C-alpha positions in Angstrom: -7.5 -74.5 -42.6 -6.3 -77.3 -40.4 -7.5 -78.6 -37.0 -3.9 -77.7 -35.3 -4.4 -74.3 -36.5 -7.9 -74.0 -35.2 -7.2 -75.1 -32.0 -4.3 -72.7 -31.9 -6.7 -69.7 -32.6 -9.2 -70.8 -30.3 -6.9 -71.3 -27.3 -5.3 -67.9 -28.2 -8.5 -66.4 -28.6 -9.2 -67.6 -24.7 -5.9 -66.4 -23.1 -6.1 -63.4 -24.4 -8.9 -61.8 -22.1 -7.8 -64.2 -19.7 -4.5 -62.5 -19.5 -5.9 -59.2 -19.9 -8.7 -60.0 -17.1 -5.9 -60.8 -14.8 -4.0 -57.7 -15.2 -6.6 -55.2 -15.5 -6.2 -54.3 -19.2 -8.8 -54.4 -22.5 -7.8 -57.1 -24.7 -6.0 -55.1 -27.4 -3.5 -53.4 -24.8 -3.1 -57.1 -23.4 -2.1 -58.1 -26.9 0.1 -55.2 -27.5 2.0 -55.9 -24.1 2.6 -59.4 -25.1 3.7 -58.6 -28.4 6.2 -55.8 -27.1 7.4 -57.8 -24.4 8.1 -61.4 -26.0 4.7 -63.3 -24.6 3.1 -63.1 -28.1 6.0 -65.3 -29.5 6.0 -67.4 -26.7 2.4 -68.4 -26.7 3.0 -68.9 -30.5 5.9 -71.4 -29.9 4.6 -73.2 -26.9 0.5 -73.3 -27.3 0.4 -76.7 -27.8 1.9 -77.6 -24.2 0.6 -74.1 -22.7 -3.1 -75.3 -23.6 -2.7 -78.6 -21.5 -1.9 -76.9 -18.2 -4.4 -74.7 -16.1 -5.2 -71.2 -17.4 -4.0 -69.5 -14.4 -0.6 -70.5 -14.8 -0.6 -70.0 -18.4 -1.1 -66.6 -17.8 1.6 -66.4 -15.3 4.0 -68.0 -17.3 3.2 -65.1 -20.0 3.9 -62.3 -17.3 6.8 -63.8 -16.3 8.0 -64.0 -19.8 7.2 -60.1 -20.7 8.7 -59.5 -17.1 12.0 -60.7 -17.9 12.2 -58.9 -21.1 11.1 -55.5 -19.7 7.4 -55.5 -18.9 6.3 -53.5 -15.8 5.7 -55.6 -12.8 
């Protein structure tokens, strides 16, 4: 496994529980929510930029992406 892939996995494994905690859900439901409303694709495509930002803003960006794609407020 490449170092870049390991970094991506580590970041995603960190940010999904952070998203879940911020929006009061468990990690499995957070994953499903992100998957359903496009946050997962955004996270996978942009993790390299998102991991350099404050986790608060990354969680907020994911929320905004999901909201724009029909996620609940």
